[in-house]
C-alpha positions, -999 to 999 in steps of 0.1 A, spaced: -499 -613 511 -481 -581 515 -453 -593 528 -446 -622 506 -439 -599 479 -415 -576 503 -394 -608 514 -396 -616 479 -387 -584 466 -353 -581 494 -341 -612 483 -342 -602 447 -324 -569 457 -295 -591 477 -290 -613 457 -289 -585 426 -266 -571 451 -239 -600 455 -235 -599 414 -228 -565 415 -201 -572 443 -168 -586 436 -171 -609 462 -141 -639 462 -143 -669 487 -114 -668 514 -93 -698 524 -59 -706 545 -32 -679 552 -39 -647 569 -12 -620 568 -13 -581 584 14 -560 563 20 -522 552 8 -509 520 45 -497 499 24 -495 462 -14 -489 449 -26 -496 418 -59 -496 403 -75 -527 417 -43 -544 439 -20 -530 461 12 -544 476 15 -550 508 57 -557 523 56 -574 558 88 -588 580 92 -619 597 126 -630 610 142 -666 599 166 -684 619 205 -691 601 215 -725 620 249 -719 607 253 -686 628 228 -695 652 211 -659 646 183 -645 633 174 -626 602 151 -604 592 132 -606 558 103 -591 542 81 -604 520 57 -587 495 27 -597 487 0 -584 459 -35 -576 470 -69 -574 452 -82 -547 462 -117 -544 471 -133 -508 452 -156 -497 486 -122 -502 502 -106 -471 503 -68 -479 513 -40 -452 510 2 -456 511 16 -468 545 -18 -479 560 -18 -510 580 -42 -539 564 -50 -577 562 -50 -598 540 -66 -633 536 -60 -656 508 -80 -667 479 -79 -686 447 -55 -670 422 -72 -643 406 -42 -633 381 -2 -644 374 6 -630 407 -24 -620 427 -37 -650 450 -49 -626 484 -73 -603 489 -76 -571 513 -106 -578 538 -102 -551 563 -83 -520 571 -63 -522 601 -48 -488 609 -49 -455 589 -16 -439 578 -28 -403 595 -31 -426 622 3 -435 634 13 -406 618 -2 -388 645 7 -412 670 40 -407 670 
């Protein structure tokens, strides 16, 4: 009898924890980039990509900037390398969410 009560208490605790957490379903594309600006609940991520210009038969490096939602439990600073994943539109400019921090700025600075 006690096992059943404990199991129910755990399930209720898990459900209440899920409601408090900022959970958004992800889908689609995944990008990795460096944090260029940090705001209260979002970050701006920038990464480079190469584009082929057929007229000149050369490659061009372009920068792409993405705004992503920053979960409350994540500690991220400027110049950190992070992975973002596409999700439903959260606001006018936010369509991505930060999934994980790949490399910290402090570690990257120490390697140089």
